[in-house]
Rosetta silent file (secondary structure, phi, psi, omega in degrees, C-alpha in Angstrom):
SEQUENCE: XXXXXXXXXXXXXXXXXXXXXXXXXXXXXXXXXXXXXXXXXXXXXXXXXXXXXXXXXXXXXXXXXXXXXXXXXXXXXXXXXXXXXXXXXXXXXXXXXXXXXXXXXXXXXXXXXXXXXXXXXXXXXXXXXXXXXXXXXXXXXXXXXXXXXXXXXXXXXXXXXXXXXXXXXXXXXXXXXXXXXXXXXXXXXXXXXXXXXXXXXXXXXXXXXXXXXXXXXXXXXXXXXXXXXXXXXXXXXXXXXXXXXXXXXXXXXXXXXXXXXXXXXXXXXXXXXXXXXXXXXXXXXXXXXXXXXXXXXXXXXXXXXXXXXXXXXXXXXXXX
SCORE:     score description
SCORE:     0.000 S_00000001
   1 L     0.000  145.796  177.444  142.397   -0.490  -25.369 S_00000001
   2 L   -82.092  126.832  173.753  140.860    2.055  -27.725 S_00000001
   3 L   -97.463  142.855  179.997  139.936    5.377  -26.121 S_00000001
   4 E  -146.428  148.470  176.034  137.139    7.387  -27.680 S_00000001
   5 E  -122.637  134.233  174.025  135.245   10.611  -26.954 S_00000001
   6 E  -118.884  122.300  178.472  131.746   11.342  -28.175 S_00000001
   7 E  -106.200  149.582  177.347  130.566   14.955  -28.087 S_00000001
   8 L  -117.279  162.656 -179.338  127.016   16.208  -28.498 S_00000001
   9 L   -64.177  126.231  178.758  125.750   19.580  -29.648 S_00000001
  10 E   -96.471 -175.547 -178.828  125.998   22.096  -26.826 S_00000001
  11 E  -156.305  160.584 -174.712  124.234   25.407  -26.267 S_00000001
  12 E  -148.295  147.546  170.332  124.743   28.786  -24.653 S_00000001
  13 L  -120.447 -157.143 -176.538  122.704   31.803  -23.531 S_00000001
  14 L   -81.918   -5.561 -178.930  123.841   35.188  -22.220 S_00000001
  15 L  -125.008  -20.366 -169.301  124.892   33.791  -18.834 S_00000001
  16 E  -148.421  148.370  177.203  125.838   30.119  -19.201 S_00000001
  17 E  -120.066  137.704 -178.485  127.417   27.586  -21.550 S_00000001
  18 E  -127.550  123.912  177.637  126.528   23.873  -21.600 S_00000001
  19 E  -135.048  140.569 -176.902  128.660   21.145  -23.228 S_00000001
  20 E  -150.470  160.043 -178.690  128.328   17.388  -22.679 S_00000001
  21 E  -177.876 -167.385  178.335  129.555   14.017  -23.942 S_00000001
  22 E  -133.763  152.571  170.699  130.931   10.564  -23.066 S_00000001
  23 E  -117.575  137.398 -176.259  134.367    8.955  -22.755 S_00000001
  24 E  -126.533  150.250  170.973  134.824    5.281  -23.674 S_00000001
  25 L   -96.868   27.850 -177.886  137.437    2.565  -23.217 S_00000001
  26 L  -156.929 -177.585  171.338  136.157    1.190  -26.526 S_00000001
  27 L   -62.262  143.391  172.004  134.843    2.534  -29.792 S_00000001
  28 L   -72.343  156.182 -177.610  132.085    5.106  -29.308 S_00000001
  29 H   -56.297  -29.815 -176.420  128.646    4.020  -30.613 S_00000001
  30 H   -74.433   -7.115 -179.370  128.900    6.369  -33.609 S_00000001
  31 H   -80.337   -9.001 -179.395  131.916    4.471  -34.984 S_00000001
  32 L   -94.660  130.668 -173.776  129.703    1.580  -36.135 S_00000001
  33 L   -64.230  139.631 -177.848  128.265    1.931  -39.615 S_00000001
  34 L  -111.849   10.842  177.201  124.501    2.480  -39.822 S_00000001
  35 L  -116.806   16.279  177.484  124.099    1.842  -43.552 S_00000001
  36 L   -77.401  164.796 -175.330  125.126   -1.827  -43.591 S_00000001
  37 L  -115.722  157.482  173.972  122.669   -4.483  -44.704 S_00000001
  38 L    60.819 -139.452 -175.581  121.294   -7.716  -43.274 S_00000001
  39 H   -66.544  -23.115  178.440  123.025   -9.295  -40.319 S_00000001
  40 H   -66.224  -35.811  176.126  125.869   -6.756  -40.586 S_00000001
  41 H   -66.415  -46.399  179.191  123.435   -3.997  -39.679 S_00000001
  42 H   -58.820  -38.624  178.820  122.110   -6.009  -36.705 S_00000001
  43 H   -64.627  -41.189  178.128  125.709   -6.589  -35.613 S_00000001
  44 H   -62.525  -43.494  179.590  126.446   -2.841  -35.763 S_00000001
  45 H   -62.690  -44.438  178.855  123.360   -2.051  -33.680 S_00000001
  46 H   -58.062  -44.411 -177.614  124.324   -4.695  -31.118 S_00000001
  47 H   -67.907  -27.078  175.933  127.833   -3.247  -30.837 S_00000001
  48 H   -61.086  -26.394 -176.352  126.392    0.241  -30.285 S_00000001
  49 L  -104.379    5.382  177.596  124.933   -1.106  -27.031 S_00000001
  50 L  -122.767   61.493 -178.329  127.966   -3.107  -25.867 S_00000001
  51 L  -107.555  172.547 -172.607  130.377   -0.270  -25.243 S_00000001
  52 L  -127.897   87.437  178.732  132.665    0.443  -22.285 S_00000001
  53 E   -67.526  155.802 -178.634  132.298    3.923  -20.727 S_00000001
  54 L  -113.585  123.595  177.059  135.063    5.245  -18.487 S_00000001
  55 L   -90.085  151.635  174.149  134.305    6.744  -15.093 S_00000001
  56 L    62.385   23.383  174.865  136.412    9.438  -13.444 S_00000001
  57 L   -79.549  140.535  179.866  138.355   10.255  -16.609 S_00000001
  58 E   -82.588  127.161  179.032  139.747   13.812  -16.724 S_00000001
  59 E  -126.890  145.449 -178.647  138.396   15.909  -19.589 S_00000001
  60 E  -123.985  126.361  176.522  139.265   19.472  -20.592 S_00000001
  61 E   -93.005  135.804  171.555  136.950   21.851  -22.471 S_00000001
  62 E  -125.706  123.130  176.362  138.375   24.549  -24.738 S_00000001
  63 E  -144.227  118.668 -173.321  136.094   27.233  -26.145 S_00000001
  64 L    54.277 -123.311  177.721  137.507   30.548  -27.385 S_00000001
  65 L   -98.597   15.660 -178.492  139.916   31.554  -24.562 S_00000001
  66 E   -93.505  131.481  174.385  138.047   29.410  -22.015 S_00000001
  67 E  -133.747  122.220 -176.773  139.687   26.268  -20.560 S_00000001
  68 E  -137.526  142.382 -178.492  137.889   24.194  -17.902 S_00000001
  69 E  -116.688  140.271  170.553  138.582   20.709  -16.485 S_00000001
  70 E  -146.687 -174.118  178.901  136.165   18.153  -15.014 S_00000001
  71 E  -129.642  155.346 -178.022  135.852   14.355  -14.679 S_00000001
  72 L   -75.817  154.773  175.188  133.382   11.829  -16.037 S_00000001
  73 L   -81.049 -175.532 -174.881  130.586   10.241  -14.012 S_00000001
  74 L   -61.937  -28.208 -179.702  130.197    6.486  -13.478 S_00000001
  75 L   -96.832   18.168  178.023  128.639    5.977  -16.921 S_00000001
  76 L    80.862    0.048 -176.546  131.380    7.934  -18.708 S_00000001
  77 E   -82.094  140.259  171.495  129.166   11.000  -19.068 S_00000001
  78 E  -132.115  154.199 -179.545  130.519   14.486  -18.537 S_00000001
  79 E  -149.367  129.999  174.084  128.803   17.849  -18.577 S_00000001
  80 E  -105.697  118.534  168.173  130.173   21.373  -18.319 S_00000001
  81 E  -110.904  102.133 -168.278  127.803   24.040  -16.992 S_00000001
  82 E  -117.342  128.969  171.614  130.014   27.127  -17.197 S_00000001
  83 E   -58.006  131.831 -176.958  129.181   30.765  -16.400 S_00000001
  84 L  -154.485  109.159 -177.621  129.659   32.645  -19.682 S_00000001
  85 L  -123.236   19.470  178.305  128.581   36.231  -20.297 S_00000001
  86 L   -80.894  154.803 -179.939  130.921   37.283  -23.100 S_00000001
  87 L   -64.019  137.728  179.592  129.542   38.518  -26.397 S_00000001
  88 L  -146.072  128.328  177.395  128.943   35.732  -28.888 S_00000001
  89 L   -62.482  150.081  175.617  127.408   35.948  -32.354 S_00000001
  90 L   -69.508  148.422  179.849  124.251   33.920  -32.936 S_00000001
  91 E   123.126 -166.251 -177.799  124.693   30.616  -34.747 S_00000001
  92 E   -93.448  138.454 -178.465  126.879   27.511  -34.385 S_00000001
  93 E  -131.022  142.297  179.800  130.364   27.702  -32.835 S_00000001
  94 E   -79.475  150.694  170.782  133.154   25.084  -32.566 S_00000001
  95 E  -145.111  169.235  177.145  134.582   23.799  -29.288 S_00000001
  96 E  -138.087  153.431  174.890  136.904   20.933  -28.342 S_00000001
  97 E  -131.024  131.752  178.699  137.267   18.446  -25.490 S_00000001
  98 E  -117.018  156.055 -179.851  140.485   16.554  -24.758 S_00000001
  99 E  -151.588  142.918  172.742  141.155   13.525  -22.559 S_00000001
 100 E  -117.560  132.712 -175.746  144.185   11.456  -21.541 S_00000001
 101 E  -151.376  128.594  178.400  143.680    7.802  -20.614 S_00000001
 102 L    53.473   39.630  178.130  146.119    4.903  -20.195 S_00000001
 103 L    80.521   -0.365  179.862  148.933    7.016  -21.579 S_00000001
 104 E  -109.718  144.875  177.629  146.947    8.000  -24.661 S_00000001
 105 E  -119.234  151.559 -178.621  145.579   11.426  -25.465 S_00000001
 106 E  -150.552  144.329  175.133  142.695   12.438  -27.710 S_00000001
 107 E  -124.952  130.605  177.156  140.977   15.633  -28.814 S_00000001
 108 E  -122.236  144.723 -179.105  137.444   15.690  -30.223 S_00000001
 109 E  -111.643  138.748  178.581  135.685   18.688  -31.746 S_00000001
 110 E  -132.610 -166.901  178.987  132.019   19.585  -31.406 S_00000001
 111 E  -143.846  153.224  178.969  129.728   22.573  -31.873 S_00000001
 112 E  -133.509  157.426 -172.963  127.381   24.614  -29.741 S_00000001
 113 E  -110.011  129.025  163.212  124.452   26.900  -30.515 S_00000001
 114 E  -106.342  107.340 -173.823  123.844   30.517  -29.614 S_00000001
 115 L   -58.907  148.137  170.014  120.217   30.939  -30.778 S_00000001
 116 L   -70.361  153.386  176.675  119.221   33.759  -33.079 S_00000001
 117 L   -63.379  125.988 -177.866  116.895   36.289  -31.545 S_00000001
 118 L  -159.398  175.537  177.256  113.407   34.938  -32.056 S_00000001
 119 L  -109.850   -2.298 -170.259  110.095   34.402  -30.358 S_00000001
 120 E  -129.856  136.164  169.961  109.760   30.698  -31.131 S_00000001
 121 E  -128.688  146.355 -177.491  111.466   27.473  -30.027 S_00000001
 122 E  -120.882  123.885  177.199  110.432   23.988  -31.131 S_00000001
 123 E  -113.929  119.329 -175.011  110.758   20.901  -28.910 S_00000001
 124 E  -125.834  138.190  165.486  110.029   17.630  -30.684 S_00000001
 125 L   -68.993  172.161 -177.806  109.915   13.987  -29.746 S_00000001
 126 L  -114.753  -66.365 -175.068  111.544   11.623  -32.266 S_00000001
 127 E   -64.707  122.271  179.042  110.082    8.094  -32.335 S_00000001
 128 L    65.564   10.583  168.653  106.671    8.060  -34.042 S_00000001
 129 L  -102.294  -48.909  167.693  106.658   11.852  -34.118 S_00000001
 130 L  -126.547  -26.283  177.402  108.841   12.159  -37.209 S_00000001
 131 E   -99.473  119.275 -179.981  110.683    8.803  -37.325 S_00000001
 132 L   -68.326  115.798 -170.294  108.355    5.806  -37.870 S_00000001
 133 L  -130.301  -15.780  179.998  109.346    3.464  -35.005 S_00000001
 134 L    58.789   45.857 -177.769  106.287    1.409  -33.902 S_00000001
 135 L   -65.889  -18.635  178.929  106.937    2.162  -30.232 S_00000001
 136 L   -76.423  -11.593 -178.099  103.470    0.820  -29.330 S_00000001
 137 L  -126.617  101.631 -173.047  104.590   -2.664  -30.445 S_00000001
 138 H   -55.649  -47.826 -175.206  107.764   -3.833  -28.661 S_00000001
 139 H   -69.956  -36.516  178.340  108.585   -6.737  -30.999 S_00000001
 140 H   -68.759  -39.337  177.917  107.926   -4.741  -34.169 S_00000001
 141 H   -62.053  -44.669  179.475  110.080   -1.887  -32.911 S_00000001
 142 H   -62.540  -41.542  178.648  112.924   -4.304  -32.129 S_00000001
 143 H   -61.175  -44.023 -179.502  112.563   -5.913  -35.550 S_00000001
 144 H   -64.099  -43.528 -179.474  112.758   -2.526  -37.287 S_00000001
 145 H   -60.578  -41.281 -174.043  115.859   -1.474  -35.309 S_00000001
 146 H   -82.199  -26.155 -171.875  117.683   -4.728  -36.138 S_00000001
 147 H  -110.083  -17.049 -176.268  116.690   -5.172  -39.773 S_00000001
 148 L  -114.378  117.498  178.199  116.324   -1.690  -41.258 S_00000001
 149 L   -80.888 -175.446 -173.437  119.365    0.512  -41.698 S_00000001
 150 L   -62.057  -27.827  179.883  119.279    4.281  -42.042 S_00000001
 151 L   -75.849  -17.395 -177.665  118.447    4.025  -45.760 S_00000001
 152 L  -105.153  -10.350  179.126  115.371    1.898  -45.032 S_00000001
 153 L   -75.231  145.924 -171.032  113.922    3.764  -42.056 S_00000001
 154 L  -110.455  151.199  175.714  110.898    5.890  -42.906 S_00000001
 155 E  -115.619  149.221  179.701  109.779    9.399  -42.036 S_00000001
 156 L   -67.233  145.347  178.409  106.155   10.555  -41.919 S_00000001
 157 L   -59.233  139.552  172.880  104.879   12.403  -44.994 S_00000001
 158 L    68.336    6.741  174.267  105.036   16.211  -44.863 S_00000001
 159 H   -64.103  -45.347 -174.763  107.005   16.324  -41.591 S_00000001
 160 H   -60.199  -50.919  178.411  109.966   17.973  -43.305 S_00000001
 161 H   -61.587  -33.209  177.906  108.073   20.934  -44.849 S_00000001
 162 H   -66.049  -48.932 -178.558  106.272   21.496  -41.529 S_00000001
 163 H   -66.280  -38.478  178.361  109.477   21.506  -39.497 S_00000001
 164 H   -65.251  -38.036  177.474  111.303   23.626  -42.063 S_00000001
 165 H   -65.056  -40.624  177.175  108.461   26.158  -42.011 S_00000001
 166 H   -65.030  -36.299  179.359  108.629   26.301  -38.207 S_00000001
 167 H   -65.571  -36.921 -176.706  112.396   26.770  -38.408 S_00000001
 168 H   -88.296  -15.053 -170.281  112.066   29.753  -40.769 S_00000001
 169 L   -54.800  121.554  175.724  108.991   31.352  -39.185 S_00000001
 170 L    74.899    6.150 -175.987  109.569   35.050  -38.454 S_00000001
 171 L  -105.827  153.760  175.341  113.277   34.838  -39.293 S_00000001
 172 L   -80.625  167.490  179.461  115.426   36.707  -41.789 S_00000001
 173 L   -56.250  131.075  178.893  117.433   34.950  -44.509 S_00000001
 174 L    87.343   -3.947  177.289  120.230   32.838  -42.989 S_00000001
 175 L  -113.216  167.841 -175.149  118.665   32.775  -39.533 S_00000001
 176 L  -157.144  154.972  170.855  116.479   30.124  -37.891 S_00000001
 177 L   -78.844  152.469 -175.304  114.378   29.285  -34.859 S_00000001
 178 E   -81.546  135.266  176.552  115.965   26.844  -32.407 S_00000001
 179 E  -112.542  144.597  176.261  114.989   23.164  -32.512 S_00000001
 180 E  -133.940  122.617  175.214  115.406   20.591  -29.738 S_00000001
 181 E  -101.109  117.664 -176.060  114.852   16.844  -30.274 S_00000001
 182 E  -121.816  123.896 -170.798  114.111   15.134  -26.934 S_00000001
 183 E  -141.324  161.334  172.645  113.587   11.358  -26.862 S_00000001
 184 E   -88.258    1.790  169.499  113.486    8.265  -24.668 S_00000001
 185 E   -68.511  156.136 -176.435  116.021    6.648  -26.990 S_00000001
 186 E   -88.602  163.895  178.699  119.463    6.287  -25.429 S_00000001
 187 H   -56.990  -23.304  177.809  122.656    8.190  -26.232 S_00000001
 188 H   -54.820  -30.357 -174.566  123.806    5.038  -28.053 S_00000001
 189 H   -97.959   11.772 -177.140  121.500    6.049  -30.936 S_00000001
 190 H   -56.342  -49.333 -175.964  122.636    9.681  -31.142 S_00000001
 191 H   -65.465  -37.181  176.992  124.567    9.292  -34.394 S_00000001
 192 H   -60.670  -46.724 -179.638  121.710    7.392  -36.041 S_00000001
 193 H   -63.160  -42.973  179.736  119.268   10.190  -35.125 S_00000001
 194 H   -59.670  -47.941 -177.938  121.750   12.839  -36.257 S_00000001
 195 H   -69.739  -35.699  177.992  122.302   11.165  -39.630 S_00000001
 196 H   -63.915  -45.373  178.907  118.594   10.453  -40.127 S_00000001
 197 H   -62.535  -40.564  179.972  117.726   14.103  -39.505 S_00000001
 198 H   -67.238  -42.497 -178.996  120.495   15.213  -41.874 S_00000001
 199 H   -59.712  -38.513 -176.000  119.451   12.738  -44.579 S_00000001
 200 L   -97.712    8.221  176.041  115.868   14.038  -44.561 S_00000001
 201 L    59.153   37.951  170.389  116.868   17.711  -44.218 S_00000001
 202 L   -73.857  156.351 -179.677  115.148   18.216  -40.884 S_00000001
 203 L   -58.163  139.967  176.296  116.197   21.375  -39.011 S_00000001
 204 L   -63.256  132.718 -169.032  119.547   21.141  -37.253 S_00000001
 205 E  -140.285  157.624  162.395  118.811   20.649  -33.563 S_00000001
 206 E   -73.734  133.487 -177.961  120.117   20.158  -30.068 S_00000001
 207 E  -115.449  128.541 -179.094  119.477   16.472  -29.283 S_00000001
 208 E  -124.354  119.653 -174.748  118.732   15.288  -25.729 S_00000001
 209 E  -123.393 -174.514 -174.933  118.509   11.535  -25.065 S_00000001
 210 E   -91.188  162.753 -178.796  118.337    9.008  -22.235 S_00000001
 211 L   -47.633  141.596 -176.840  121.240    7.574  -20.168 S_00000001
 212 L   -65.668  148.731  178.938  123.632    5.473  -22.226 S_00000001
 213 L  -110.239  151.911 -170.878  123.252    1.668  -22.218 S_00000001
 214 L  -131.880   11.241 -177.998  126.138   -0.787  -22.064 S_00000001
 215 L  -154.811  172.065 -177.278  124.850   -4.356  -22.524 S_00000001
 216 H   -60.240  -43.929  179.789  122.591   -6.763  -24.374 S_00000001
 217 H   -60.174  -39.888  177.081  119.846   -6.636  -21.724 S_00000001
 218 H   -63.009  -40.894 -178.627  119.799   -2.845  -21.971 S_00000001
 219 H   -62.088  -41.548 -176.814  119.542   -3.056  -25.750 S_00000001
 220 H   -61.623  -22.941 -179.267  116.517   -5.355  -25.664 S_00000001
 221 L  -115.301   31.122  179.114  114.614   -2.719  -23.700 S_00000001
 222 L   -58.828  136.401  177.426  115.808    0.334  -25.598 S_00000001
 223 L    78.186   -0.242 -178.211  113.424    3.279  -25.349 S_00000001
 224 L  -102.365  176.487 -178.628  111.374    1.675  -22.592 S_00000001
 225 L    96.346 -165.632 -176.392  111.013    2.528  -18.914 S_00000001
 226 L   -68.720  157.374 -178.847  110.167    5.836  -17.291 S_00000001
 227 L  -117.803   14.678  179.660  109.918    9.085  -19.216 S_00000001
 228 H   -62.605  -26.768  179.188  110.605   11.532  -16.382 S_00000001
 229 H   -62.024  -33.104  178.497  113.988   12.260  -17.940 S_00000001
 230 H   -67.475  -42.013  177.262  112.120   13.858  -20.870 S_00000001
 231 H   -58.787  -46.759 -178.661  110.160   16.070  -18.502 S_00000001
 232 H   -62.567  -44.082 -177.909  113.382   17.159  -16.780 S_00000001
 233 H   -67.092  -40.827  178.479  115.171   17.855  -20.075 S_00000001
 234 H   -66.479  -42.551  177.561  112.266   19.849  -21.514 S_00000001
 235 H   -59.087  -41.018 -179.854  111.925   21.798  -18.259 S_00000001
 236 H   -66.125  -39.613  179.152  115.664   22.591  -18.388 S_00000001
 237 H   -62.486  -48.155 -178.206  115.452   23.822  -21.995 S_00000001
 238 H   -64.937  -38.623  178.017  112.546   26.158  -21.263 S_00000001
 239 H   -67.156  -31.382 -178.069  114.247   27.435  -18.104 S_00000001
 240 H   -75.130  -33.960  177.529  117.470   28.026  -20.063 S_00000001
 241 L  -124.598   69.096 -173.306  115.692   30.071  -22.763 S_00000001
 242 L   -72.756  -11.443 -179.011  112.687   31.535  -20.885 S_00000001
 243 L   -78.797  -12.080 -177.804  112.208   34.364  -23.375 S_00000001
 244 L   -88.704  154.405  165.693  110.940   31.949  -26.045 S_00000001
 245 E  -105.576  137.562 -167.310  107.452   30.607  -26.629 S_00000001
 246 E  -111.080  145.924  167.863  107.558   26.933  -27.496 S_00000001
 247 E  -105.576  124.770 -179.414  105.815   24.557  -29.861 S_00000001
 248 E  -103.855  124.793 -177.701  105.749   21.014  -28.442 S_00000001
 249 E  -114.951  127.651  179.388  105.615   18.152  -30.974 S_00000001
 250 E  -154.382 -162.976  179.589  104.825   14.574  -29.911 S_00000001
 251 E  -145.100  171.446 -175.414  102.655   11.533  -30.512 S_00000001
 252 L   -98.815   13.871 -176.665  100.066    9.430  -28.680 S_00000001
 253 L   -77.808  -23.370 -179.448  101.992    6.124  -28.667 S_00000001
 254 L  -133.153 -112.135 -169.943  103.453    6.665  -25.197 S_00000001
 255 L  -119.117    8.501 -174.593  103.314    9.528  -22.695 S_00000001
 256 H   -54.029  -47.585 -177.203  103.864   12.741  -24.673 S_00000001
 257 H   -58.673  -40.478 -176.382  100.369   14.239  -24.170 S_00000001
 258 H   -75.910  -35.403  175.291  100.504   13.774  -20.392 S_00000001
 259 H   -65.366  -43.850 -179.335  104.116   14.956  -20.154 S_00000001
 260 H   -67.426  -32.009  175.404  103.300   18.063  -22.198 S_00000001
 261 H   -61.676  -41.876  177.129  100.304   18.753  -19.964 S_00000001
 262 H   -62.096  -42.112 -179.792  102.675   18.839  -16.967 S_00000001
 263 H   -63.002  -45.617 -179.550  104.996   21.180  -18.852 S_00000001
 264 H   -60.668  -43.020 -179.537  102.156   23.568  -19.767 S_00000001
 265 H   -63.870  -30.449  179.505  100.951   23.688  -16.162 S_00000001
 266 H   -83.151  -33.394 -178.289  104.467   24.571  -15.035 S_00000001
 267 L  -125.372   67.142 -173.150  105.149   27.075  -17.850 S_00000001
 268 L   -66.780  -18.811 -179.329  101.692   28.463  -18.765 S_00000001
 269 L   -93.397  -22.502 -171.262  103.149   31.551  -20.472 S_00000001
 270 L   -87.444  -16.832 -174.188  105.911   29.805  -22.443 S_00000001
 271 E   -99.403  123.992  179.633  103.918   27.285  -24.491 S_00000001
 272 E   -90.059  -44.436 -175.215  102.338   28.467  -27.735 S_00000001
 273 E  -155.899  154.281  176.984  101.020   25.199  -29.175 S_00000001
 274 E  -127.166  126.897  178.853  101.003   21.413  -28.678 S_00000001
 275 E  -116.443  127.242  179.563  100.923   18.973  -31.603 S_00000001
 276 E  -124.417  120.895  177.846  100.163   15.270  -31.046 S_00000001
 277 E   -79.942  134.495  175.414  100.402   12.731  -33.864 S_00000001
 278 L   -83.559  121.360 -174.057   97.726   10.010  -33.924 S_00000001
 279 L  -106.551   -3.238  177.496   99.512    6.653  -34.315 S_00000001
 280 L  -125.340 -178.961 -174.515   96.549    4.251  -34.358 S_00000001
 281 L   -65.170  -33.986 -176.513   93.259    4.095  -36.270 S_00000001
 282 L  -119.178  149.397  173.781   91.284    5.997  -33.656 S_00000001
 283 L   -69.879  149.092 -176.274   92.016    8.987  -31.506 S_00000001
 284 L   -93.485  130.763 -175.926   92.436    8.193  -27.816 S_00000001
 285 H   -58.419  -40.907 -178.583   89.849    9.575  -25.419 S_00000001
 286 H   -65.845  -34.164  177.781   92.402   10.342  -22.706 S_00000001
 287 H   -69.528  -41.203  177.095   94.519   12.293  -25.168 S_00000001
 288 H   -58.990  -42.253  179.110   91.470   14.272  -26.310 S_00000001
 289 H   -62.027  -42.251  179.438   90.724   15.117  -22.672 S_00000001
 290 H   -62.615  -45.930 -177.689   94.281   16.347  -22.111 S_00000001
 291 H   -67.247  -35.441  175.284   94.216   18.564  -25.196 S_00000001
 292 H   -63.999  -37.722  177.524   90.847   20.007  -24.233 S_00000001
 293 H   -64.578  -38.460  178.029   92.316   20.845  -20.838 S_00000001
 294 H   -68.788  -36.810  176.390   95.233   22.622  -22.544 S_00000001
 295 H   -60.748  -36.807  177.392   92.816   24.559  -24.750 S_00000001
 296 H   -61.795  -25.842  178.980   91.153   25.792  -21.551 S_00000001
 297 L   -90.198    5.570  177.161   94.543   27.249  -20.592 S_00000001
 298 L    86.600   15.358 -179.929   94.752   29.128  -23.886 S_00000001
 299 L   -94.933  129.011  175.297   97.166   26.714  -25.591 S_00000001
 300 E   -71.481  134.189 -179.443   96.548   25.930  -29.277 S_00000001
 301 E  -130.645  154.692  178.090   96.403   22.147  -29.836 S_00000001
 302 E  -147.169  119.097  178.109   96.273   19.851  -32.837 S_00000001
 303 E  -107.997  106.877 -166.180   95.631   16.080  -32.730 S_00000001
 304 E  -131.897  154.970  174.642   96.472   14.926  -36.234 S_00000001
 305 L  -105.965  -28.171 -178.317   97.158   11.836  -38.308 S_00000001
 306 L  -120.102  133.032 -176.944   98.592   13.592  -41.349 S_00000001
 307 H   -64.012  -20.653  174.630  101.213   16.326  -41.134 S_00000001
 308 H   -59.937  -37.057  176.169   99.321   18.291  -43.794 S_00000001
 309 H   -64.216  -41.332  179.812   96.662   18.885  -41.133 S_00000001
 310 H   -65.241  -39.074  177.769   99.331   20.106  -38.727 S_00000001
 311 H   -62.460  -44.435  177.909  100.708   22.502  -41.357 S_00000001
 312 H   -59.825  -40.071  178.873   97.212   23.911  -41.921 S_00000001
 313 H   -65.474  -42.388  179.693   96.781   24.401  -38.186 S_00000001
 314 H   -61.991  -37.661  176.530  100.149   26.211  -37.897 S_00000001
 315 H   -67.385  -40.064 -178.217   99.081   28.571  -40.675 S_00000001
 316 H   -62.574  -39.850 -177.669   95.709   29.122  -39.029 S_00000001
 317 L   -91.237    0.768  170.332   97.203   30.194  -35.701 S_00000001
 318 L    81.109   24.833  178.341   99.840   32.306  -37.442 S_00000001
 319 L   -99.637   -6.768  170.691  103.095   30.612  -36.445 S_00000001
 320 L  -133.742    0.000    0.000  104.154   29.813  -40.030 S_00000001
């Protein structure tokens, strides 16, 4: 059997280091090409969701002079939350994770972020916030996933200049504000999201996704179900970097406005602005009510259909 390790971008503050990934008894989802055409693309997507995670596998983290061992959970997922208070320059740093399984050993290398000193952090949804996904239409979304490879998937106009401006805001040359992409897509799609963001020159980000899926039935309902995991992940990010004020980016196709309202109520000092993309012809009354409620709490909000409007709003409130 083929053993594989998939690592995700980790992060660190002045007290703690976080690294996470999966171990598989098969190819990892990122080993399947995402630029194939026709039925070959559909086959690659299908194989991304029919993988074989390994539970209770021993994994060892190495970072600088730090070496720590843990074991994977039932879905092959592992996570290191390690006390770490040593000096570390801001920026991206390499780390490695090794694993031995069935007599075979493997080492995979990843990277983790120590944010630059700043006042701003950006937390963004993915589907229908910057990646056109049609999440409001189950069959259309499934069709797009199966028939359009990474070269054919579309991004909303003017998202890139807006996100790049937010990344540079208030920073010196060579430095950047921290970005976090948090989605209800599963870890199976991590590499696709990573490559899509890289292709369109979106800011390099920590990516936080939903529990990995392992079968055809799971694939058919990708991105669906509860969204509490997004609330938990966003809450953890803000708690991990409480000195930042955050811009929350989402859309009105699912639950982002209501989730962000919960976040604001829990962290009323940490949220600077909330941006919600309009995905249908008309604005939704319930979303308008939520944003008005956030305005009452002193949070700047923008309900927009075109990212040019969002850029104008960011300039108006002085964050770019």
